[in-house]
Backbone bond lengths (Angstrom), bond angles and torsions (degrees), N, CA, C in turn:
res aa  C-N    CA-C-N  psi(-1)  N-CA   C-N-CA  omega(-1)  CA-C   N-CA-C  phi
1 M - - - 1.508 - - 1.510 106.10 -
2 N 1.363 113.46 132.98 1.431 115.24 178.67 1.535 116.34 -72.59
3 T 1.198 115.31 164.05 1.413 122.64 -175.05 1.483 117.04 -58.36
4 T 1.382 114.73 -43.08 1.435 121.56 177.12 1.524 114.88 -64.00
5 R 1.417 112.79 -42.42 1.533 111.44 177.78 1.460 112.59 -67.92
6 R 1.459 114.17 -35.83 1.562 118.25 -179.48 1.487 109.96 -64.77
7 T 1.353 119.21 -41.36 1.533 120.16 -178.97 1.525 106.59 -63.13
8 A 1.393 116.97 -41.88 1.512 118.39 -176.46 1.536 109.53 -63.24
9 L 1.269 119.41 -48.53 1.425 123.26 175.35 1.583 113.01 -51.61
10 Q 1.323 112.43 -44.00 1.493 114.24 178.46 1.435 116.64 -67.34
11 L 1.362 114.30 -38.79 1.450 117.37 171.33 1.476 117.00 -61.59
12 A 1.339 117.72 -40.35 1.413 126.41 174.28 1.519 112.10 -56.56
13 A 1.450 110.01 -47.45 1.503 112.39 178.92 1.420 116.86 -65.34
14 A 1.368 116.84 -39.04 1.553 128.86 172.92 1.567 106.82 -53.97
15 G 1.307 113.30 -51.36 1.507 117.57 -175.90 1.675 113.86 -64.76
16 A 1.377 112.68 -32.22 1.382 115.22 178.56 1.544 110.04 -71.72
17 G 1.444 110.51 -36.91 1.481 111.04 -179.10 1.473 111.59 -71.32
18 A 1.386 120.90 -30.94 1.432 121.73 178.82 1.567 108.78 -66.97
19 L 1.350 113.82 -38.63 1.479 114.52 178.43 1.526 112.36 -62.59
20 A 1.445 113.33 -43.72 1.390 112.64 -178.33 1.500 114.59 -67.22
21 S 1.360 115.76 -29.38 1.463 118.55 179.29 1.579 115.87 -68.71
22 T 1.461 112.45 -22.27 1.367 114.80 -178.88 1.594 112.88 -105.57
23 A 1.409 111.41 6.85 1.512 113.59 -177.95 1.486 112.57 -62.27
24 V 1.324 124.87 146.42 1.366 127.19 177.61 1.550 109.62 -73.18
25 V 1.326 112.66 129.27 1.599 115.01 176.74 1.489 107.18 -110.24
26 K 1.294 111.10 119.32 1.484 121.58 179.48 1.586 110.26 -57.85
27 P 1.223 115.18 138.26 1.525 115.78 175.46 1.620 110.09 -61.46
28 R 1.209 116.12 148.66 1.412 123.57 -177.73 1.644 102.01 -78.60
29 K 1.329 108.77 142.75 1.561 113.29 -177.48 1.610 109.83 -90.10
30 D 1.273 115.06 -4.75 1.420 115.93 177.64 1.654 118.67 -99.71
31 V 1.295 111.33 4.43 1.362 121.51 176.61 1.539 114.57 -77.43
32 T 1.300 122.44 124.93 1.388 120.55 176.94 1.494 109.45 -84.08
33 T 1.363 115.29 143.57 1.423 121.87 174.87 1.548 112.41 -112.70
34 Y 1.207 117.76 121.74 1.542 125.43 173.92 1.468 111.53 -90.02
35 V 1.405 113.70 115.90 1.464 117.12 177.15 1.545 105.47 -108.58
36 F 1.360 109.77 121.81 1.463 118.83 177.92 1.510 114.84 -99.20
37 V 1.381 112.72 132.42 1.555 120.17 177.53 1.533 101.61 -112.85
38 S 1.343 118.99 119.40 1.406 119.92 177.20 1.549 115.90 -75.35
39 G 1.330 117.14 163.00 1.342 122.85 170.93 1.471 118.75 -79.32
40 S 1.361 124.78 -161.01 1.282 128.82 -178.51 1.601 113.62 -58.18
41 N 1.220 116.85 130.56 1.574 120.73 178.19 1.435 113.22 68.85
42 G 1.306 123.19 11.62 1.334 128.94 -172.06 1.636 108.02 -92.36
43 V 1.518 109.96 152.04 1.432 115.88 171.25 1.472 112.69 -104.65
44 A 1.308 117.80 169.10 1.502 117.92 -179.03 1.453 109.76 -72.43
45 T 1.337 115.01 121.77 1.563 125.32 -179.38 1.520 105.39 -135.40
46 A 1.349 111.03 154.97 1.425 120.25 177.65 1.532 108.00 -128.35
47 D 1.311 123.62 -172.72 1.443 125.99 -165.99 1.659 99.06 -121.55
48 P 1.269 125.95 101.38 1.381 126.66 173.18 1.489 114.03 -61.78
49 E 1.236 116.63 -32.59 1.592 121.97 177.20 1.486 107.21 -59.57
50 L 1.257 122.69 -39.43 1.630 123.73 -179.16 1.455 103.02 -66.76
51 T 1.374 121.82 -45.21 1.385 121.83 -179.07 1.502 113.08 -62.64
52 L 1.170 118.67 -40.71 1.464 120.95 171.44 1.539 115.93 -60.09
53 R 1.278 117.92 -22.86 1.419 125.04 179.40 1.510 110.55 -97.58
54 G 1.367 116.51 14.32 1.552 116.96 170.71 1.517 112.29 96.97
55 H 1.269 123.58 -4.61 1.459 124.02 170.31 1.434 115.85 -86.77
56 R 1.386 113.21 179.99 1.560 117.17 165.34 1.524 105.36 -117.89
57 S 1.322 118.22 152.83 1.391 124.05 177.68 1.626 106.83 -143.14
58 I 1.265 111.85 145.68 1.539 119.10 -176.53 1.542 108.67 -151.95
59 G 1.283 112.13 145.77 1.442 113.67 -175.69 1.644 103.01 -110.98
60 V 1.339 117.49 150.48 1.310 120.59 -172.45 1.655 107.02 -94.38
61 G 1.330 107.84 131.02 1.538 109.34 172.28 1.378 115.16 -81.70
62 L 1.224 121.32 104.83 1.570 124.27 -177.57 1.483 109.78 -78.01
63 P 1.272 113.28 148.94 1.628 118.39 -178.84 1.406 111.77 -57.22
64 G 1.340 120.30 129.65 1.313 125.28 179.17 1.542 117.19 79.61
65 H 1.356 113.13 1.04 1.560 115.66 -173.76 1.513 107.16 -107.40
66 G 1.253 124.64 26.61 1.400 125.09 168.46 1.450 111.77 -76.35
67 P 1.431 122.39 128.35 1.365 121.67 171.10 1.522 116.64 -50.35
68 E 1.204 118.44 -34.52 1.514 127.02 177.71 1.539 107.54 -64.54
69 E 1.298 120.13 -26.98 1.520 123.91 178.29 1.432 113.16 -80.36
70 Q 1.446 114.23 -38.31 1.461 120.68 -169.34 1.534 119.61 -100.41
71 F 1.355 114.54 -26.78 1.384 120.20 -176.86 1.497 103.20 -87.03
72 V 1.333 116.35 111.94 1.551 121.65 176.57 1.571 107.06 -125.49
73 R 1.394 109.25 164.32 1.525 116.97 -168.35 1.682 104.57 -57.42
74 A 1.244 121.50 -40.78 1.490 124.31 177.20 1.382 114.26 -50.31
75 Y 1.330 123.60 -24.71 1.447 126.15 -172.00 1.560 105.90 -89.41
76 Q 1.374 121.35 -16.18 1.314 127.14 -177.83 1.542 109.06 -80.53
77 A 1.397 114.32 162.18 1.466 117.37 178.10 1.504 110.20 -92.46
78 P 1.413 119.92 135.93 1.562 118.34 -0.61 1.452 111.23 -80.13
79 Q 1.379 112.35 137.43 1.429 119.31 -171.04 1.612 111.80 -71.53
80 D 1.281 113.16 157.73 1.455 120.43 177.30 1.480 103.76 -110.10
81 L 1.289 124.24 83.03 1.460 123.32 -173.59 1.624 110.00 -70.11
82 A 1.230 117.18 -23.14 1.462 119.89 178.99 1.519 109.78 -68.83
83 A 1.337 115.43 -38.69 1.455 117.42 -179.13 1.614 111.11 -80.23
84 L 1.463 119.87 -27.46 1.320 127.56 174.33 1.591 107.56 -63.63
85 A 1.283 117.67 -29.77 1.456 121.15 -171.74 1.452 112.46 -79.77
86 T 1.365 115.07 -11.55 1.526 122.31 -173.20 1.586 115.23 -125.62
87 L 1.296 116.50 -17.87 1.470 119.34 -173.37 1.694 105.05 -65.09
88 K 1.249 113.11 132.11 1.534 117.60 175.19 1.614 105.67 -65.19
89 S 1.200 108.16 142.01 1.614 115.54 177.77 1.575 111.99 -87.65
90 P 1.426 109.06 140.82 1.453 106.98 177.66 1.567 114.29 -78.21
91 V 1.386 115.38 5.51 1.492 114.58 178.37 1.601 103.07 -110.49
92 A 1.320 118.34 6.35 1.425 115.26 175.60 1.586 113.48 -62.45
93 G 1.348 112.35 127.60 1.422 121.07 -172.52 1.507 120.16 78.69
94 V 1.388 115.45 -4.45 1.484 121.50 172.00 1.533 116.14 -63.76
95 T 1.356 123.06 130.01 1.336 123.17 -169.62 1.579 108.34 -119.30
96 L 1.265 112.37 174.45 1.524 121.22 -177.77 1.693 105.54 -68.53
97 D 1.281 111.35 -30.99 1.468 114.01 175.04 1.562 111.17 -66.19
98 D 1.220 113.41 -33.53 1.532 114.88 177.94 1.577 109.78 -69.35
99 Y 1.136 112.47 -42.42 1.595 118.09 177.93 1.533 108.87 -59.84
100 V 1.364 117.66 -43.27 1.404 126.37 -179.77 1.586 108.46 -63.28
101 E 1.251 114.82 -48.45 1.530 121.29 -177.83 1.485 104.08 -58.48
102 A 1.334 126.37 -53.02 1.460 123.13 -178.95 1.473 115.98 -60.42
103 T 1.302 119.61 -32.97 1.387 124.84 -179.27 1.532 109.02 -76.10
104 V 1.365 120.80 -44.53 1.358 120.09 178.32 1.471 116.01 -55.51
105 K 1.471 108.09 -38.57 1.555 114.85 177.96 1.498 113.73 -58.28
106 V 1.391 119.57 -42.37 1.416 130.04 173.76 1.566 110.55 -59.66
107 V 1.347 111.36 -54.24 1.545 113.23 -178.70 1.522 111.70 -57.08
108 R 1.335 119.92 -40.61 1.426 123.61 -175.45 1.557 111.32 -64.10
109 Q 1.361 112.00 -32.23 1.462 114.62 -177.64 1.465 109.69 -78.58
110 V 1.360 117.76 -45.49 1.500 117.81 -177.70 1.515 117.68 -73.76
111 A 1.371 114.66 -23.90 1.388 117.30 177.11 1.488 115.76 -63.24
112 E 1.275 118.13 -17.65 1.497 124.88 -176.56 1.669 103.20 -72.46
113 H 1.229 116.82 -16.87 1.495 119.87 -175.63 1.574 116.10 -107.62
114 G 1.259 118.34 2.92 1.372 120.60 -174.34 1.480 121.06 139.13
115 P 1.277 119.75 -176.08 1.585 118.46 -178.90 1.467 115.06 -60.08
116 V 1.505 112.10 141.36 1.545 112.93 177.33 1.503 107.65 -113.00
117 I 1.354 112.93 135.06 1.449 120.11 168.71 1.472 105.71 -111.25
118 L 1.309 123.03 123.36 1.387 131.23 -168.66 1.540 104.91 -108.04
119 V 1.347 117.89 115.75 1.514 121.29 -177.31 1.442 113.61 -117.75
120 G 1.397 113.95 129.78 1.391 115.23 -177.69 1.450 108.32 -125.63
121 G 1.336 120.35 135.25 1.430 127.35 -178.92 1.510 112.11 -107.91
122 S 1.360 113.05 134.03 1.573 115.71 -177.34 1.545 114.30 45.33
123 L 1.328 121.36 -116.57 1.386 120.92 -171.30 1.514 109.77 -72.87
124 G 1.329 117.90 -12.08 1.529 123.69 176.06 1.595 106.42 -63.89
125 G 1.309 119.36 -20.07 1.555 117.28 -179.12 1.464 111.24 -68.93
126 A 1.314 116.36 -25.22 1.494 119.86 173.94 1.576 111.62 -65.46
127 T 1.280 116.40 -34.96 1.411 125.12 -176.75 1.596 107.27 -71.32
128 I 1.491 110.05 -53.92 1.472 105.16 -168.92 1.570 111.84 -73.86
129 T 1.225 119.17 -15.49 1.502 120.40 170.03 1.522 109.97 -59.40
130 K 1.184 114.28 -50.37 1.561 123.15 -174.41 1.560 108.16 -74.87
131 V 1.262 120.54 -29.09 1.424 119.08 171.97 1.427 109.13 -68.11
132 A 1.375 119.25 -44.84 1.476 122.01 175.71 1.532 111.67 -53.96
133 D 1.372 119.34 -39.86 1.379 123.14 178.81 1.504 108.55 -62.38
134 A 1.279 118.52 -33.47 1.556 124.16 -173.35 1.431 109.79 -79.62
135 V 1.359 115.84 -48.37 1.561 119.39 -173.12 1.457 113.23 -133.57
136 P 1.367 119.61 54.71 1.512 117.87 -174.69 1.499 110.46 -61.75
137 H 1.337 122.07 -26.64 1.426 117.73 -178.39 1.671 110.24 -74.15
138 L 1.107 122.94 -7.23 1.517 128.45 176.15 1.454 117.33 -95.74
139 I 1.407 117.96 -8.85 1.439 123.27 -176.52 1.446 111.98 -112.33
140 D 1.303 118.21 127.83 1.509 115.05 178.21 1.531 112.10 -93.94
141 T 1.292 119.13 -29.45 1.377 124.76 171.52 1.487 118.56 -148.05
142 L 1.307 121.45 141.35 1.337 129.24 172.63 1.503 111.99 -102.37
143 V 1.318 115.65 132.04 1.473 119.95 -177.09 1.533 108.72 -123.54
144 Y 1.255 119.41 117.77 1.557 128.68 177.74 1.533 106.94 -99.58
145 D 1.346 115.42 100.05 1.469 115.83 -179.23 1.466 110.62 -97.89
146 A 1.361 116.01 97.15 1.375 127.00 -167.20 1.555 113.95 41.60
147 A 1.404 109.16 56.49 1.504 117.23 -168.54 1.447 107.40 -127.89
148 Y 1.410 115.82 160.82 1.285 128.27 176.39 1.483 113.44 -61.87
149 C 1.364 117.48 134.91 1.540 121.67 177.05 1.524 99.00 -140.36
150 C 1.368 114.30 100.91 1.433 116.62 175.85 1.508 114.49 -91.49
151 T 1.313 116.28 134.20 1.376 123.55 179.84 1.579 114.11 -139.11
152 R 1.301 112.16 -62.20 1.427 115.54 175.71 1.595 115.38 -77.89
153 L 1.317 111.91 -38.08 1.374 120.47 176.34 1.595 111.02 -98.58
154 R 1.294 115.35 155.37 1.389 120.18 -170.42 1.568 118.40 -71.80
155 S 1.361 112.38 -37.73 1.536 114.34 -166.76 1.474 104.74 -149.14
156 P 1.402 113.99 167.90 1.399 122.97 -177.44 1.675 107.00 -63.79
157 N 1.367 114.47 -39.34 1.373 115.63 179.05 1.511 112.39 -60.85
158 D 1.403 120.59 -36.60 1.344 121.55 177.00 1.439 113.69 -64.39
159 Y 1.324 122.90 -36.08 1.394 127.56 176.63 1.672 112.54 -72.37
160 V 1.257 118.61 -32.09 1.331 121.66 165.78 1.484 119.94 -51.86
161 A 1.334 112.25 -42.73 1.360 124.31 -177.24 1.523 120.23 -76.36
162 T 1.480 112.63 -0.80 1.380 122.33 174.23 1.341 116.26 -72.75
163 P 1.400 120.13 168.08 1.526 118.69 176.30 1.529 106.58 -58.83
164 E 1.356 117.95 -46.01 1.375 121.56 -178.90 1.478 120.92 -60.20
165 G 1.403 113.40 -26.13 1.393 121.38 178.01 1.555 118.38 -91.41
166 K 1.370 113.26 -19.42 1.397 122.22 -179.82 1.496 116.70 -59.52
167 T 1.342 113.93 -22.91 1.468 117.89 -176.86 1.543 110.25 -86.61
168 S 1.364 115.52 0.84 1.531 118.07 170.35 1.447 112.31 -56.80
169 L 1.416 111.29 145.58 1.487 116.84 177.85 1.626 107.17 -95.71
170 A 1.289 121.86 14.83 1.339 121.74 178.85 1.491 114.81 -59.33
171 G 1.365 117.53 -35.19 1.510 122.26 177.05 1.550 110.29 -58.35
172 S 1.300 117.57 -27.98 1.514 116.26 -177.26 1.465 112.15 -69.45
173 L 1.388 121.54 -3.51 1.457 120.83 -174.93 1.594 106.20 -101.74
174 V 1.243 119.89 11.30 1.422 122.45 -177.30 1.581 109.94 -68.11
175 S 1.228 116.15 -31.86 1.520 119.31 178.74 1.516 115.42 -65.74
176 G 1.338 111.24 -16.10 1.557 116.37 173.75 1.417 117.98 -79.47
177 I 1.371 117.88 -6.59 1.482 121.54 -172.98 1.549 103.84 -78.92
178 V 1.314 112.52 128.04 1.561 119.44 -173.39 1.606 108.75 -112.06
179 A 1.228 119.68 9.09 1.504 118.84 -177.76 1.516 111.21 -154.66
180 D 1.285 114.15 149.64 1.456 120.15 173.73 1.508 109.32 -64.95
181 P 1.267 124.37 130.23 1.444 122.13 -177.88 1.571 110.65 -73.94
182 A 1.230 114.10 -24.09 1.518 118.80 176.17 1.457 112.45 -71.29
183 V 1.362 119.42 -28.95 1.402 124.09 177.54 1.501 114.51 -79.00
184 I 1.393 121.71 -41.87 1.374 121.82 -166.09 1.569 105.46 -107.41
185 G 1.392 115.98 -6.48 1.459 119.35 -179.43 1.678 119.05 69.80
186 A 1.329 110.31 30.14 1.497 115.51 -178.09 1.588 106.01 -169.07
187 L 1.325 113.65 172.47 1.438 119.02 173.36 1.683 105.71 -98.82
188 R 1.386 115.72 119.41 1.309 117.75 -177.18 1.540 107.36 -118.47
189 V 1.375 110.16 124.42 1.585 123.27 -176.84 1.564 105.83 -111.29
190 N 1.231 114.15 135.43 1.473 120.21 172.16 1.476 109.92 -92.01
191 W 1.354 112.51 90.02 1.462 115.97 -179.56 1.539 115.27 -71.98
192 R 1.332 111.15 -16.84 1.488 116.09 -173.46 1.454 111.61 -101.11
193 T 1.354 115.10 18.57 1.487 117.35 169.63 1.521 111.16 -69.41
194 N 1.338 111.35 158.73 1.491 117.43 177.39 1.531 109.01 -108.21
195 D 1.244 115.17 15.68 1.502 116.51 -177.88 1.476 109.64 -68.35
196 P 1.380 116.77 122.10 1.457 122.14 -172.92 1.609 114.06 -60.67
197 E 1.292 112.96 -39.02 1.478 117.48 -177.06 1.518 113.44 -68.18
198 F 1.383 110.65 -36.67 1.514 115.82 -179.38 1.532 106.61 -72.13
199 L 1.258 116.73 -44.98 1.580 124.10 -177.74 1.534 102.28 -56.87
200 A 1.290 120.68 -46.82 1.459 116.60 -172.27 1.528 111.75 -70.18
201 A 1.314 116.79 -34.49 1.388 121.65 178.20 1.565 109.77 -69.40
202 A 1.342 117.81 -46.25 1.480 125.53 179.07 1.709 105.99 -51.59
203 R 1.424 112.11 -51.71 1.392 114.60 -176.07 1.525 114.70 -64.12
204 K 1.263 121.31 -36.93 1.456 124.55 175.00 1.444 106.55 -64.05
205 T 1.265 124.78 -43.23 1.449 127.50 -175.99 1.634 114.07 -69.11
206 F 1.276 110.47 -42.84 1.489 113.74 -171.04 1.605 113.03 -100.15
207 M 1.306 115.10 -45.67 1.493 119.12 -167.61 1.481 113.46 -154.67
208 A 1.397 115.51 63.18 1.477 124.22 177.96 1.457 113.47 -54.43
209 D 1.374 111.93 -32.42 1.573 113.30 -173.26 1.586 113.64 -97.21
210 G 1.269 110.94 4.34 1.454 109.91 176.63 1.446 121.67 -87.81
211 T 1.277 125.06 170.70 1.491 131.63 -179.45 1.542 101.34 -73.77
212 E 1.345 112.59 161.86 1.410 122.34 170.12 1.619 113.85 -54.92
213 G 1.239 109.56 -46.15 1.420 115.57 176.23 1.519 118.47 -63.08
214 E 1.384 114.78 -46.42 1.497 118.23 169.66 1.440 114.49 -53.98
215 F 1.345 119.66 -51.81 1.400 122.26 175.16 1.530 116.96 -50.14
216 L 1.333 115.57 -57.06 1.428 123.39 -179.27 1.618 109.76 -58.74
217 A 1.279 118.08 -37.65 1.456 120.34 175.74 1.441 114.05 -60.86
218 L 1.361 113.71 -43.25 1.457 122.19 173.61 1.498 112.74 -55.82
219 L 1.295 118.24 -51.58 1.480 126.34 -176.38 1.639 106.22 -57.07
220 N 1.381 111.61 -52.33 1.407 117.47 -178.47 1.488 114.60 -62.11
221 A 1.284 127.67 -15.43 1.367 129.89 -174.32 1.542 107.21 -96.55
222 L 1.423 118.81 -21.43 1.390 123.95 -178.78 1.536 111.42 -69.33
223 L 1.293 113.51 139.67 1.532 120.08 171.61 1.657 110.03 -77.52
224 P 1.368 114.17 138.80 1.476 111.08 177.47 1.553 118.84 -66.91
225 D 1.198 117.86 -20.30 1.511 124.09 -173.36 1.489 114.19 -110.84
226 E 1.287 113.63 139.15 1.526 120.82 174.37 1.583 104.11 -145.30
227 S 1.398 110.80 145.29 1.389 122.66 -177.42 1.608 115.02 -66.00
228 M 1.240 115.93 133.93 1.471 114.17 178.92 1.482 115.08 -83.01
229 Q 1.285 115.78 -0.79 1.541 118.21 -174.17 1.599 109.27 -95.87
230 V 1.326 118.14 -29.95 1.454 122.80 -169.16 1.654 108.90 -62.88
231 S 1.329 114.32 -50.09 1.525 119.30 -174.80 1.559 112.23 -65.74
232 S 1.355 121.84 -17.58 1.452 125.68 -174.09 1.513 105.68 -106.39
233 A 1.250 120.61 -3.87 1.482 121.61 -174.22 1.448 108.24 -77.01
234 D 1.467 116.31 163.05 1.411 123.48 174.77 1.416 108.05 -72.79
235 A 1.418 126.92 113.03 1.352 127.60 -179.15 1.510 116.29 -118.00
236 R 1.328 111.37 28.70 1.503 117.86 -178.34 1.412 111.07 -87.20
237 G 1.370 117.60 144.65 1.466 123.90 179.28 1.456 114.02 -98.97
238 R 1.255 121.15 155.03 1.459 127.73 -177.86 1.501 104.57 -86.29
239 K 1.332 119.61 140.99 1.390 125.40 179.80 1.506 113.09 -62.45
240 E 1.298 110.37 -39.05 1.504 113.43 -178.23 1.511 116.55 -78.60
241 R 1.295 118.21 -8.61 1.429 122.46 177.15 1.533 113.76 -119.50
242 W 1.220 118.17 -77.87 1.538 122.88 172.17 1.625 109.06 -51.61
243 G 1.345 112.48 -39.27 1.420 119.23 -173.23 1.617 114.45 -67.03
244 R 1.319 113.58 -14.78 1.450 114.28 -173.70 1.582 109.37 -101.81
245 V 1.305 118.24 1.44 1.488 119.23 -178.33 1.543 108.37 -93.58
246 R 1.251 109.82 138.66 1.568 116.23 174.14 1.589 108.92 -54.86
247 R 1.314 114.62 133.72 1.500 116.26 -174.50 1.592 107.51 -133.22
248 V 1.310 111.89 147.59 1.543 119.61 178.31 1.542 107.30 -132.72
249 Y 1.313 111.24 133.46 1.598 115.50 166.56 1.475 113.79 -109.05
250 I 1.349 118.73 132.09 1.493 123.34 176.16 1.528 101.57 -106.28
251 R 1.283 119.53 112.61 1.456 128.02 -177.54 1.568 103.10 -86.32
252 H 1.345 112.67 136.03 1.533 117.39 173.03 1.500 103.63 -108.61
253 T 1.272 114.03 106.72 1.595 117.76 -170.01 1.416 111.87 -73.86
254 K 1.370 122.87 -10.16 1.528 119.93 173.35 1.473 113.95 -106.87
255 D 1.357 119.80 17.84 1.376 128.10 -171.74 1.566 107.58 -67.36
256 R 1.360 116.15 128.31 1.505 123.03 178.43 1.505 111.30 -110.53
257 M 1.342 117.46 -8.91 1.424 126.21 174.60 1.512 116.87 -90.48
258 I 1.262 113.14 -48.41 1.574 120.84 165.02 1.456 106.82 -114.90
259 P 1.319 122.87 90.00 1.403 123.80 -178.42 1.446 117.53 -50.81
260 L 1.388 117.55 146.26 1.397 120.80 -176.31 1.495 114.59 -53.85
261 A 1.401 117.03 -35.43 1.419 120.17 178.16 1.541 112.01 -60.94
262 L 1.240 114.43 -40.16 1.454 121.32 174.75 1.438 114.78 -62.62
263 Q 1.370 118.18 -48.47 1.404 122.57 173.03 1.525 113.70 -51.25
264 D 1.247 112.77 -45.18 1.485 121.89 175.72 1.459 113.10 -59.36
265 R 1.239 119.10 -47.17 1.487 127.13 -179.51 1.470 105.27 -60.42
266 M 1.378 127.25 -43.33 1.310 123.66 -173.72 1.606 106.03 -74.75
267 I 1.223 118.31 -36.91 1.466 118.14 178.77 1.553 108.03 -60.80
268 R 1.248 114.60 -46.64 1.594 118.75 -177.90 1.502 106.74 -59.00
269 E 1.303 118.19 -50.12 1.582 118.00 -176.88 1.459 116.13 -63.52
270 A 1.316 111.88 -35.69 1.450 113.04 179.69 1.534 111.88 -70.08
271 D 1.388 116.59 -41.51 1.443 124.48 176.53 1.613 109.57 -58.70
272 A 1.329 113.78 -38.68 1.527 111.85 176.71 1.538 115.70 -76.29
273 A 1.431 113.59 -20.08 1.445 111.89 172.09 1.540 113.61 -73.09
274 T 1.270 113.98 -35.92 1.433 119.47 -179.87 1.525 113.18 -130.96
275 P 1.281 110.12 75.25 1.568 118.50 -172.81 1.623 110.43 -61.34
276 G 1.342 115.86 -24.08 1.464 112.11 178.57 1.411 115.15 -92.22
277 N 1.405 113.66 4.23 1.614 116.41 171.52 1.540 104.37 -143.88
278 R 1.424 112.80 88.13 1.399 117.21 -177.44 1.515 114.67 -93.70
279 F 1.267 117.40 163.39 1.591 120.12 178.56 1.555 107.05 -61.37
280 E 1.287 112.03 141.55 1.516 121.47 156.99 1.513 102.99 -93.26
281 V 1.380 115.35 126.29 1.420 120.39 -157.62 1.616 96.99 -117.75
282 F 1.317 122.93 142.36 1.388 134.28 170.80 1.504 111.34 -134.81
283 S 1.209 122.91 158.31 1.487 124.30 -171.26 1.477 104.16 -138.55
284 V 1.337 113.83 132.91 1.516 121.61 173.79 1.536 108.89 -131.16
285 A 1.345 111.04 135.40 1.503 117.43 176.31 1.542 114.42 -68.82
286 A 1.250 111.66 64.88 1.578 116.51 -174.29 1.564 111.10 -126.39
287 A 1.346 104.46 152.56 1.547 113.82 173.79 1.638 104.73 -75.08
288 H 1.260 114.10 -172.48 1.459 117.35 -179.56 1.573 108.36 -67.74
289 A 1.346 116.53 -38.55 1.452 121.51 175.03 1.531 106.83 -103.31
290 P 1.292 123.44 99.75 1.419 120.53 -173.10 1.446 116.55 -67.78
291 T 1.256 118.88 142.58 1.573 127.08 170.57 1.615 108.02 -58.77
292 A 1.368 118.16 164.34 1.400 119.19 175.19 1.498 113.73 -61.16
293 R 1.321 116.35 -32.36 1.486 123.66 177.61 1.544 109.83 -64.57
294 A 1.350 116.98 -50.48 1.493 123.26 -178.83 1.626 108.11 -69.02
295 Y 1.332 118.68 -32.65 1.438 114.21 175.42 1.463 116.53 -70.76
296 K 1.277 125.45 -21.13 1.358 124.34 178.04 1.614 104.71 -67.18
297 E 1.235 122.76 -35.07 1.373 122.33 177.10 1.646 112.41 -66.44
298 I 1.314 110.61 -36.49 1.558 116.51 177.26 1.504 107.52 -65.39
299 S 1.295 115.45 -41.19 1.546 117.26 -176.47 1.485 109.32 -70.79
300 E 1.346 121.45 -29.41 1.476 123.22 173.82 1.447 109.48 -64.26
301 I 1.312 113.47 -45.70 1.629 116.63 -179.29 1.492 105.96 -63.04
302 L 1.243 123.49 -40.50 1.476 123.99 -173.99 1.471 105.19 -70.10
303 H 1.271 119.79 -43.88 1.464 122.52 177.13 1.500 116.87 -50.83
304 R 1.307 108.99 -52.51 1.576 117.32 -176.83 1.521 109.28 -69.21
305 L 1.350 125.12 -15.01 1.501 120.25 179.73 1.589 105.46 -76.20
306 A 1.239 119.33 -19.43 1.483 120.62 -177.50 1.580 108.42 -77.65
307 K 1.371 117.69 -20.78 1.474 115.74 -173.78 1.524 113.66 -79.57
């Protein structure tokens, strides 16, 4: 074969390879997508461990919950507390319906590519219940990870006011509020304070079993502002819609924010509301915010739900 012809064939082969490498590969229809809805003051996060195990995972960007919206110069050290007391919040006026709309949008997109497991943590439980009301046919499993599930009572606030909820340490965080909610339109907590009393209270509430580094990393990741309207909104699901979706509850047995007794009450009431579709219940020895070691157990539970 002459040199010119051999070179032409090599170029042709290289071109074919280049085309193959840039070809569009359609997503597999059997891959489960985990959609995560954060709790109060949370940012959109996913679970890389689930991705390593062959699934897909994505966090929902809730309205007003972008770090670029909430992290301002006044929040940096040295802090300008006077400014923090007056800056209007990006979540002012944001409602549970807004959270639901943002989550439904993500669920609709990912449902085109396979099964959907919708995971809500803490206050995120209110959102996933209403999402299941809106699009039950697009959700394969609901997972409440130490989260609010409202059935007999109307809202998360109503459940906190119960005997089971009154042992919550959430009230100990009031000293961290740095603005009048009526002025900024939200609850603003200074998670970056160095006040020893507040830090001690927050550690007991969120992660008493974590290291100092894990606890401080948690606080630094939290957004200062949360909507005042979400926790008081009607977050009950309808039996014929939410009530027909498979659901799972992951109990955190060391939780001091949503006490275990309150988690169990919400499980019982949901099961009573839909006796033909009861919770699958798992327990993890974790605080409200699990340590890295405890979260490995949660990831394992989530992974097995897709099988």
